[in-house]
N, C-alpha and C positions, 0 to 999 in steps of 0.2 A: 308550558308555553312553548319552551325549547323544543321539546318533543315534537310538537305540533308543527313548529315550522321545518323542523328536519325532514318530517313525513310529507309536507308540503314541497318542498324543495325536490326530494325524490320523485314526486308525483310530476313535478314539471321537468325534471331530467329524463324521466320516462316518456314524457310525451315527446320531448326533443327527438330522442333516438326512434321512436315511433314514426314520427314525423320524415327523418330522414331515411327510414325503411322505406316508407311509402313513395318518397322522391326517387329512391335507389329503383323500386320495382317500375315504377314510370318509364325510367332511363332504358331500362332492360326491355319493355315492351317496344318502347320506340326504335331501339336497336333491332328487333326482330322484324317490325314493320319495314324497316329500311331495307333489311335483307330480303324480304319478299319482294318487295317494289323492283330492288336490282334484278332479282332473279327473273321476274316476269318480264323486265326489260330484255335482259340477255335471251331469254324464250323468244320474245317478239322478233329480236335480231336474227335470231338462227332462223326462224321461220321465214323472214323476208330475203334473208341470203340464201337460203335454199330454194326459193320460188324463184329469184332472178337468176340462178344458176342453170334453170331447167332450159334445155334446148329446143324440145319440140312441145308439141301438144300433148299433153298427159294429166293423168290422174295420179297425184301423190297422195300416199297416206301417211301422217305423221301421228304416231303414237305417243301420247306423254301423259303420265297418270290416267290411263284407262279412257283417254280421250281421242278419236280418231277426229282429224281435220281433214276435209277434203279440200283440196285447191286445184284449179285448172288454171294453166297457164298457156296463153297462145301468143306466139309472136308475133308481133305486127307485121314484121317485114316478108314473113312468108304467107299471111294470110291476104295481104293487099290491102288492108284498111287504113 
């Protein structure tokens, strides 16, 4: 019976370690997700800043990860609207 008890305890200990490993994986995943969200926010800020600094009507090509975004910015005071 003692041997069975020791085996059972080691199994429980293994489960605890495995559970903490799963928890660690979850934390690591959420950190990566947070980094991705933060990166996309920075990218949006860069795009909006670039558009706001345009002085005349023009097409601006922004290449990011093989994606080309076409934006047209028209100054309202020049167009008279």
